[in-house]
C-alpha positions in Angstrom: -6.4 -12.3 15.8 -9.9 -11.1 16.0 -11.2 -7.6 16.7 -13.9 -9.2 18.9 -11.3 -10.4 21.4 -9.8 -6.9 21.7 -13.1 -5.2 22.5 -13.3 -3.5 25.9 -16.2 -1.8 27.7 -16.2 2.0 27.3 -18.4 4.9 28.2 -19.2 7.4 25.4 -19.8 11.0 26.4 -20.9 14.0 24.4 -18.9 17.2 25.1 -21.1 20.2 25.5 -19.9 23.8 25.8 -22.0 26.0 28.1 -21.6 29.5 29.6 -21.5 29.8 33.3 -22.8 32.7 35.4 -19.7 34.8 34.7 -20.0 34.2 30.9 -17.0 31.9 30.6 -17.4 28.7 28.5 -17.4 25.6 30.5 -17.0 22.1 29.2 -19.6 19.5 30.4 -19.7 15.8 29.5 -23.1 14.1 29.2 -23.1 10.3 29.1 -24.5 9.0 25.9 -24.2 5.2 26.5 -21.9 2.3 27.2 -20.3 0.7 24.2 -17.7 -2.0 23.3 -14.7 -0.8 21.3 -11.4 -2.3 20.2 -8.7 0.4 20.8 -5.2 0.3 19.4 -2.2 2.6 19.8 -1.1 4.3 16.6 2.2 3.2 15.1 4.7 6.0 15.7 6.9 4.8 12.7 4.1 5.1 10.2 4.3 8.2 8.0 0.8 9.7 7.6 -0.2 12.5 5.2 -3.2 13.5 7.3 -2.9 16.1 10.1 -5.8 14.5 11.8 -4.0 11.2 12.0 -0.8 12.8 13.0 -2.5 14.4 16.1 -4.3 11.2 17.1 -2.7 8.8 19.7 -5.1 5.9 19.2 -7.6 4.5 16.8 -10.7 2.4 17.6 -13.4 0.3 16.0 -16.9 -0.1 17.4 -20.4 -1.3 16.3 -22.0 1.9 17.7 -22.8 4.1 14.7 -25.0 6.9 16.1 -22.4 9.6 15.9 -23.6 12.9 14.6 -21.6 15.5 12.6 -21.0 18.8 14.5 -20.9 17.1 17.9 -17.9 16.4 20.0 -17.4 13.1 21.8 -15.2 11.6 24.5 -14.5 7.9 25.2 -13.6 6.7 28.7 -12.2 3.3 29.5 -10.0 1.9 32.3 -9.6 5.3 33.8 -8.3 6.8 30.5 -10.2 9.6 28.7 -9.8 10.2 24.9 -11.4 12.8 22.7 -12.9 11.5 19.4 -11.2 13.7 16.8 -12.8 11.9 13.8 -15.3 9.2 13.1 -16.4 7.3 10.0 -19.6 5.4 10.2 -19.5 4.0 6.7 -19.1 0.3 6.6 -20.0 -2.5 9.1 -18.1 -0.9 12.0 -17.5 2.7 12.9 -13.8 3.8 12.9 -12.6 6.4 15.4 -9.5 8.5 15.7 -8.8 9.3 19.3 -6.5 11.7 21.2 -5.6 11.0 24.8 -6.6 13.7 27.2 -3.9 14.6 29.8 -4.9 16.7 32.8 -1.4 17.2 34.2 
């Protein structure tokens, strides 16, 4: 099985925190670009030693590598939004840890 066949079109957003008129922090998402990513659900039976991996629900691989440290990102595909909790751009493809965003 190839990663290329699992790639789906996604929209990458940068999460920015701004203050509104009342002084409260508001979250605003600015579109960065459209990318292709292969997204997989994490195996619930795998024992992980990393807290970051324990909190993530999915992982992904993409050829897009322009992620910057200190910035927060969100990935949207098929009506599902996921926060990027960790990214590693070393290697041929960038690997992402994702956490599904639930609004309800």
